[in-house]
N, C-alpha and C positions, 0 to 999 in steps of 0.2 A: 093371731093378733086381731082383736076386734075393737075398733075405735068407734064409739057410738056418739059421743058428744063433742062439741067444738072444743071443750076444755081438754078432753082426751087427745084430740088431734093436735092441739097447740102444745100440750105437754110432750107428746111424742116428737114433734118436729123440733122443739127446742132442745130436747135431750139428744137428738141426732146431731144438732149443731154443736153441742158440747163435746161430742165424740169426734167430730171432723176437725182436721187440721186447717182447712181453708174453706172459704165460702163455695168454691167450685166443687170440692169434695162433698160438702154438705148437700148441695143441689143434686149431685150425682147419686148420693145415697138415697135421697128422697124419691128420685125417679124410679129406683129399684123397688120401692114400696107403692108406686103409683101416684105419688104426689109431686107437685111442683110449687115453687115459690114465685109469685109474680109481684112486681113493683108497679105502683102507680103514684099519682100525685098525693094521695092520702096515706100511703104507706105500703107495707108488704102484706100479702095475703097468701094463704095456702089454697091451691086448687087441686082438683082431681084430674089426673091425666085421662082416665077412662070416661068420666062424665063431662069434663071440661068446665065445670062450674066452680065458683068460689066456695070454699068450705068455712074458712074463718080468717080473721085478721090476726096478724102477729103483733101489732102494736096499737 
């Protein structure tokens, strides 16, 4: 699986959310792929666990 653009990453993360029963399961599934969801005052964004940087906004 190769996600090259922010749109690819966003689509993948949201498709994983549709598969998960709860938000906790969703976040756990994403960790398995090396991603995390972080929340701040401006909204949620996807980060890379390996690189630690923000990849894209979810909203």
